[in-house]
N, C-alpha and C positions, 0 to 999 in steps of 0.2 A: 402545571402544564406537562403533559406527557409528550415526549418527542421521540421520533423513530431514530434508528441508527442509520448511518450512511449520510454522506454530505448532501447529495441531491434531495433525499427524503427530508432531511433536517431543514434545509433551506425552504423547501415547499411548505413544510409544517409551520415554520415561523411566519412565512408570508400569509398563509391561511389564518393564523392566529392574529396577525396584525390587521388583516382586513376585517375579521369578525369583531374585533374589539377596538376599532379605531376611535369610536365615540367615547370610550372610557379612559383613553390616555390623553395626556397633554400633548400639544404640538411638539414640544421639545423632546419628549420621550418617543413620540412617533418618528421624529427625524433621526434620533440616535438609533432606534431599532432598524430603520430602513438602511442606515449606514452599515449596521452589522450584517444585514442581508446582502448588501453589496460586497462586503468583505468575505462573506461565505461563498458568494459566486466567484470571486477572485481566487479563493483557496481551492474551490472545485476545479477551476481551469488549471491552476498550477498542479494539482493532484493528477489530473488527466494527462498533462504534459509529462510529468515524472513517470507515470505508469507506462506511457507509450515508449519513453526512453528506456525504461527497465525491460519492457517486453522485447524491444529491438536488441538490446544487449544480450538478453537471455537466448534469443534465437540465433545470434551470431557467434556466441561462445560455445566451443565444442563440449566442454564439461557441463555447461548449463543444459545444453540440448540433451546430453546423455542423462543427466539427473531428472529432467522433466519427463523422461519415459516411465518413471516410477509413478504408480498411482498416487494421486494427491499432491504431487510435487509440482508447484507452479513456478512462474518466473521469479516471484519475490523470494521464495525459499531457496531456489536454485542459485540465484545470484548471491544471496547472503552466505550460503555454504561455500561457494567458490571464492568469495571475497575473504573468508576467514580461514580457508584451507592453506596450510603451509606445506610446500614441497620439502620432503625430507630425503636426504641421500640414502641409497640402499644400505642396509645394515645398521642404520641408526634407529632410534626410537621414532615411531610413527604416530600419527594422530588419526582418529576415526574419519575425519573429513577427508584427509588425503586418501585413505583407503577407499572411501566412497567414490571420490572423483576418479580413481583409477579402476573402478569397477570391481574391486575385490570383496566388498561387503556393503550391503544396503539395509541390513536388518535393524540397525540401531536407530534409524530415523523414525 
């Protein structure tokens, strides 16, 4: 069985396969597969919730907003960079993420 990527497409492909081959499966296997479809739907809802939360966080954090002005930088990458960046006192060793957040360099991304 060839399945597409993405939660919504995967769930729909599984539903289509279940409907197409329901006469070839036992009632127990059909029941278990439908339970898996329901679990996929729940995961899809959870993913949508988490994505919305991440988008809100990215839009409200100044460093994330600044990072997302770079081409190809979305909420997921921006929040990951902000979460891993360490503020370093002036004169000490710095990290690339801190420089990026301060707007000094963006070429390493």
